[in-house]
N, C-alpha and C positions, 0 to 999 in steps of 0.2 A: 385524386391520384394517390395510389398506395405506394409507400416507400419502404424498402428494406435496405438497411446499411450494415455492412460487415466491416469490423475493424480487427486489425492484427497488431503485432508487436510494434510496428513502426509508429503508431500513434502515441504509444506510451514511451517510446524511445526519446521523443522530444521533451518528455518530462524527466529524463535522466535514467530510465529503467533499461537494463540490458535486454538485448534481443537474443533469441536462440538461433544460432546459425546452423548447427548440426553438421558442419563440414568435416570436423575431426572427431565427432562423437563426444565432444566436451561441452559443458555448459558452466560458465564461470569457474573453470578449473575442475569440475566434477565430471566423472564418467557417467553417461546417461544410465547405463545398466546398474549403477550403484545407488542412484537416488530417484530415478524417474520411472521405474517399472514395478509391476505387481510383485515380481520375484524379489526385487530389492526390499520392498515393504515387508515381505514375509521373512527375509533373512535378517534384516536389521531395521526395524521400524523407527528406532530413535534416530538413525542416520538420515532416513528420509524426512522425518519430522524436522530435524535440525536444518536440513537444506531448505525446506519451505519456510521455516521460521526466519531464515536469512532473507528470503524473497519477500516475506511479509514485512520485515523491518525496512527493507529498501522501499517497498511500495508506500509504507506509512510516512516516510520522509519525503516522498515525491508529491507534487501538486498538479492538478489538472491544468493542461495547457489550452491555448486558444482554440485548438481543433476540438477538444472535448467540449468546450463551452459553446462553440459554434453549433455542434450537433444538438446540444441542449436547447439552444435558441430555435433551431429549426424544428425540433420536436414540439416545443411549446406553441410555436406559431401554427404548425400543421394541425395540432389538436384544437387550439383555441379558435381557429378559422374554419374548422370542420372541412379541411381539404381532403381528408382520407385517412387511411391507416398509416401508422408509423411504427416500425420495429427496428430496434438496434440489436444486432447480434455481434458478440465479441468473442474472439479466441483468447483474449487476455484474462488473466486470473486476478489482476489488481482491481481496485474499486474506484479508479480515477473517473470513470464515466459517471458513477453514482455521485461521487463527490463534486463532479462538475455539474450535476443537476439532472442527468438522464434518469428516466423513470421506466419506460417500456423497453426492457432489456433482457436478453437471454445470454447467459454465460455458457458457452459450449464446453468449456474445459474446467469448470468449477471456479471456486473462489478461495483466495488465500485466507480471508477472515472468516472461515467456516470450517467445521470439522464434522465427521460422522463416525458412528460406532460400528465396528465390524462385527460385533456380537448381537446387539439388540436393534441396530438400525437408527438409533437417535441421530438427528442432524440439527445443527444450530450454529449460531455465531460463536466464533472463538478468536479473540483478538490477541490473547496472550500466547506464550510459547507452548508447543506441544512436546518438544523433546523432554523426556523425563517426567512428563506431566500428562499422561494419556488416560487418566481415569474418566470414564463416562459419567456424566451427571445423572443419567437415568438408571443404568444397571450397575454402576460403580466398578466395572471391570476395566482393566488396563487395555483398552481396545480402540481408542480414538485414533484416527488417521486424518491427514489433511483432506479436505473436501475438494480434491483435485483429480482430474482425469489423467491418469498415468498412461505412458506409452503402452499400447495394446488394449486399453479400455475404450469403451464406446463413448463418443461425444454425447452431450446431453441436448434435449429439447429438439431433436432432429425432426420429429413429426410436426411440431408446431412451426419450425423454421421452414420446412419444405412446403407446408400449406400456405404460409405467407409469401414465399417465393412464387408460387403458382398464381397468386392473386395480385402481385405487385406490378406497378407500371414503371417504376424506377428502381434499379438496383445499383448500389454504390459500394465499392470495395476500397478500403483505406488502410494503407500500411500493412498489407498482408502479401506474402510471397506468391500466393496462388499456385503453390505446388503440393500442398498437403490436403488430401481428401479426408472427409467429404466437403470441406469448405471450398476447395478449389473448383468443385463442380457446381457451386451455387449459381455462378454466372450463366451456365448452360441451362439450368432449370428456368431461370428468369427469362432468358432470351427465347427459350422455346415457347414461353407463354406471352411473348410480345413486349417484354419490358425493355426500356432504354437502359443501357448499362454504362457506368462510369468507373474509372479506376484512378486512384490517387497514390502516388509513390514518389520517392526522392529520385528515382530513375525508372527507365522503362524495362522491367524484367521480362523474362520469357512468358509468353501467354497473353501479352498485352493486346495482341491483335483480336482477341476474343471480345474485347470491349468496344463499344461505339465511340467512346471518347476517353482519352487518358490525360490526366493533369499531373505534370511533373514539377516537383519542388517540395519544400517542407510543408507538411500537412497544416501546420499552424497558420500559414499564409494561404495556401491553395484552397483548403476546405472553407475557411472563413470567407474568402472572396466568392467562391461558388455558392455558399449558403446565402450570402447577401443578394447575389444575382437571382437565385431561385425564388427567394422570398419576394423580391421586387417584381419578378415576372408573374408569380402566382397572385400577388396582391392586385395586379391589374386585370386579372381574368374575370 
């Protein structure tokens, strides 16, 4: 049985990281158009870098929670027992999944601990601040930017993700609003190809009827309980 799991801000919120609501065009007191768009990057790259430097510091001080660790346990069991393919897709830009032990993962929206050069295309790890320190290690020009998908830019790894969705038998969405495309359409791709679909959230948001089963409650508890049940069932097959 092939599994694709999609995670959103809700899973990191249980580790203390802020979610993006978008209801008033603000994110942690910042206007989206000032810090999260290609135009903002062109107008004031240091302001954009400073904003993501703050997000990076917040993420560095957070710890993976039990939901992150449950997904790691499920991935290891699935691979060690040769149960099928396992892919974790996240809309989050923090590294909590990796620090929790996840390995087969695609970050649709980039990573806080990475940068790339707008001049030469260099891309690599960057754990320190970018504000005022944007010199590329390859071409030495002041052209580094956060390795983040800004509003209006295309999400990453879509070809690989869609291929996995078409082959999966189980699709699970955890802590994601289900309103932002293309991720909001993943459940339809999976269902169209016969997959069973599950949703985990602290409440039942709009669009929940598209899923075969919804699990309501904190992800740390609901995901762990579901993972244990799935492993138990799979181990007896």
